[in-house]
N, C-alpha and C positions, 0 to 999 in steps of 0.2 A: 719700191720705194718709188714716192712721191717725186716728179718733177720741183726741185726747188727753184726756185726764182734768184739770179744775182741779186747778193746784197753788195751798195757801197762799205769798204773798210771802213769808212767812220762811223758807221752807221749798225756794224757788227757787233760792240759789244753790247750796243742794248737788245739785240734778239738774244745773246747769249744768257742776258740776265733774266729777260722775260718770257723764254722757252720754259713750259714744263718739264721736268727733270727726273730721274731717281738717283738717290745715292746708295751703292752697295757696299761699301767698302770706305764703313765710317766707326773706328774704335771710341766708343762713348766714353771713355777715359782720357782718350785723346782729346775732347771736347773742352776738358776741364780748363776754363781759364784761369789767369793769377789771382782776377779778383774774385772768381769764387772759391778756390783753393784758400785764400787768405781770409773767407767770411766763414766757410765749412771749417778752417782752422779754429777760429775765434767760438764758433758755435761748439765745438766739441773739446775746447782745451785742449788742442795738439801744439806744439810745438815745432815750428819749422826753421831749417835751417839756411833761412833767410831772413834780412831784414824789412824787405818791402816788397812791394808788388814788383817795382822797378829792378829792384836785385838780383829777382826772382825770373822773371821776361829776360833780361842781359843775359841768365845763364841757358838761353835759349840758341846756343852755339857748337853744334853736333859735327862731329867729323864721321861717324857712322851709324848703323843702326844699332850699335851696344850701346854708344854714349850717349843717345837717346832714352833707349830704355831704363839705363840709372835714374836719371832725374822723373821720368815718367810713372815709375813705382812710386818714386820718392813724391810725387804730386797725389797719387792715388791715397797714402797713407791717411786723409784727410775725411775720407770715404768710411765710416760708424754708422750710419741710422738710413734707415728705409726712405725717410726724408732726403737724404744727402743723394740717395740716388736717384729718386723723382726730382729733386734740383738739377742734377746737373743733365738728365735727360730731357728735361725741359728746356733748360737753357739752349741744348743743340736744337731742338725741333723745335722753336722760334726762329733760329737762323736760318734752319734751313727752309723753312714757310717764306721766310722774306725772299733767300735765293728763287724762289719758283721750284723747289722741290717737292714734289706730289705725294714720293713713297719712298722710304728708305728701310733698308736692313741694317740693323745695328749690331755691331762686334762688340761684347762685353766677355770680360777674362774674369770669371769667377773664382780663378786658384791667389789671383792678386788682393783677394779679400779674405777667402777663406782662410789662407794661410796668416793674416792675422785676427784672426778668431771672428771676423764679420760671419755670420749664418749665412748659408745658399738663400734660404728665403727671404734674407732683408733685401738681398742684393737682385733675387729676381723681381720681387714684387715691387720695388719701388719703379725699378726701370718699367716694368710694364704696367702700372697704375699710367707712367707718363705717354706713353704708346696709347693707350686707350683714351688719356684726355686729348691728346694730340691730332686725334681723326674729328673727335666731337668739337673741339676747340677753333681747330686750326684747317680741319680738310685734309691733314697729312695722314697717310696709311702707314703706321710705323710696325715692323718685326725683328724679334729678336734673334740674334746666333748667337752660340755659346762657343767661348774658343778656348781652345788647350792650349797652355805654354808649352812650345817644343823643347824647350830648353830641360824642361822638367820631363819626368819619365813616366813611360805609357800607363805603369802602376797608377801613378797620381793623379794619370788622366780617366783612368774607369773608375777611382773611387772619387771622383769629380763629376763624372757621368751619373754614377748612382745617389751621390747627395741631389743633382739637378734632375733628376726623372718624376720626384713628386710634382715638380712642376713643369711638366713637358708640354701640357697643353697652353704655358706661356712662351714658349720660344720653337720656333721653326727650325734651326738647323745647328749643324757644327762647321766649328772653323776649325785653324790652326795658325797661329800666328807666334811674335817673339824671336828671339836670336834664330833667325835662318840657318847662318852657315855652322855647318859640323852637326845640325840634327836636319837628318834628309825626313822627308815623309814618311818614309816606310819604316821608320821608327815606331811609328803610332798604327801598323796597316790593322791590328788586330781589333783596336779599340773603333777604328772608323767602321772597319767590317760590322761591327755590333753595332753602331750607331744608323749604320743602312739597314740592319734588320729591322731596327725601331723604327725606320720612316723616316729620318732628318732627311733635310736636304744637308749637302757636303758641299764644303768649300773649302781652299786651303791656299795659304801665302804659299810663293815659290815663285823662284826666278827674281827674284827684288835684287839682293845681294848675291843668291845663292845660283848656280852651273843651269843650264838647259836641263841636263839631269834629273834633277829637282821635280822640273814641270812633268817629265814623261814619268816619274814615279808618284806625283801626285794623282796624274790622269788614272794612269794602270795599278795601284797599288791600292791606293785610295780611293780609287772610283769617285773623282769629285767630280761635279756639275758647273765649275766656276774656278778659276782661278784668279786668286789674288795677285797683284802687280803683274809678275810675267813678262816683265821689259826684257828680260837675258834670252827669251825664246828667241829674237831676232838673232841670235847668235847660229843658228839651228835649222837650216832652211827644212831639213824634213818636218820637224815640230812645227813650224811656222804654217804648213800644207796642213798638218792633221789639226791645229787649229783650227784654222781655216773651214777646212772639207766639214770639220764636226760641229761649228759652229761654237768652239767652246769659248766664252766672254771672257775677257782680261779686265779686271778691275783697277784700271790704272791711275795714279796718284801723280800727277805730275810735280806738284809742289814739295810733295814727299821725298821724291826722287833727287827733287835740286837738293833740298833743305840736308839730306844724308849723303849728296854727294856720289848718287849714284850716274848723274849726267851734271858735268861739269855748271851747264848754264841751260833753260828751255830751250835754245833756239837747237840744242844739239839731241834734244831729245826725240824719242822712237816712236811717239804716238803717231806721227803721219805715215812713218813707215808702216807701222802694224795695221793701219786703215787699208791703205794701198794694197797690200795684199791679203785684202777680204777679211781679215780678222773682226771680230764682235770688239770690239775695246769701246770702252768706259770711261770718262772722266769721275774721281771722285777725292775728296778730300782726306783721307787716311785719318789722321790725327790733326786736325786745324787749328786748336788752339797753340800746339809748337810746331806748327810747319805754315804758318804764316799765309793763313786762308782757309775760309768752307768753299763750296760748292761754286761761286761764280767768280770768285779770286781765280779759282784754279782754271776756270773755260777762261776767263778774258786774258789771265797773262801769259797762256797757253797761245793763246789764238794770236798776243800780239807778240808773241817770238819766234812763231813759225807762218810757214805758207798753208793758212788753214781758210777756207771760206765757209759759209750758210750750208753748205750741202755736208760738208765734215761735221759742221755743227748738228745738222739735222741726225746725221746717220748716230754721231755719238747720245744722244739725246733718246733716238729710237732702240738703240744698241739697250742702253739702260734699262728702258721697259721691259722688252724680250727677253732679256737676262736675268730678269727677277723674278721670283718666285712666289709672283702672286698668279691668281688664275685668269684665263684665256679671256673672259671677258673685262677684267677690271685690265687686261694688259691694252682690249682695242677701245675703252673708254680713254683710257690715259695717250695711247697713240693716235687717236680721233683729236683729243685735244692740243697735239702739238702741231697736227696738219694745220688745223683750224688758225695754230699763233701762227705759221708760218704762211698760210695762205693770206691774211689779214695785215703782215706786218707790213706798216706803208715808211 
C-alpha cells in the first residue's frame, strides 16, 4: 500500500467525499426513497397504507432486521413495470455518482417481485438497462447480483434460478439475504453448488444478527467469495484469522448496523477492530433510503464517531476495489485514481 500522508481531522470529511470508491453491498429495493415510492404508487394506481411521504418516513423506526423487512417489502409493492425498476436503479446510480462511487454491484431480490406476479424479465431488464446507461452517462460501472430470500425454501430458490437463467448475461453473481436468524447458509447448499457450476460469483449475508457459525458455513458450505456484513466475526478469534489470511472481504454497513440495533452507536462499531486485525473490510450503505445515508454519509458519520484517519480511508476504498468482481485491469485503473486522489489532496 502507498504511504498515506496524514490529513487534519477537519479536512478528512472532504477527502472521504472526494475519494473514488466501490459499493459492494447495496440492495436496490432498499434505495427506494419515500418520494419515489409515492410517485410510482400514483403512476401504477397502487394504494399505500401511509397518508404521506412524511408518514411513511416516520415509520422508519426499526428494532431489528425483521421490523425493517416488513416495511421494506411493503415499499417494493409499487414496482410493477420495467420502467419502475429502471427509475429506481437510475435514482440510486445518480446518488452513487455524486458520492464518487465509480463501481457498484447491486443486489436485487426477484422473489419479492415474482411473488406479486411481476415477470423476471421485467425486473432484470429494467435494472440492467439502468446499469448500461450509468456507464455511458455517468462513468459508473454497475453490475447485478441476484439474491435468494433465505426465509423462503431452497426449492423456491431453485425455481427462481431457473426463471433467471434466460437472462444470465445480465447478472454476474448470486447472493443470499433477508431474515438471517433461523435461516443458516447451509439451508441453500445445493442451489449455491449449482450456481457455482454455472460460473456465477457467490456472496452471502452472514454474521449480521446471526452467529459466527453462519460465516463459517457461508465460507465452507456455500463457498462464497465475500461475506456481506460479517461483523459478528469478531466474536470468534479463529474465524478472524481465517478471514484475514484468506483476504475474504466483509461488506460492512455501519449506518444499517446502527439503525437495526446491531451496535448501540457508531462509536461502539467494530469496523476499526476488523481493519486492525488485517481483514479486508469495506464500507457500504445496504438499504440507504431506510437507514439514513448513502455511501458518503456512511463514511463521514463512521469516521466522525471513531478513531479513524486517512490511512483507514485509503485502506477501505482500496479494499472495495480489490474485493469487487471487475477484471484486474479495471481494478488497477481504479486504484490508480485512488492513489492520485490521495497524492494530490491538499
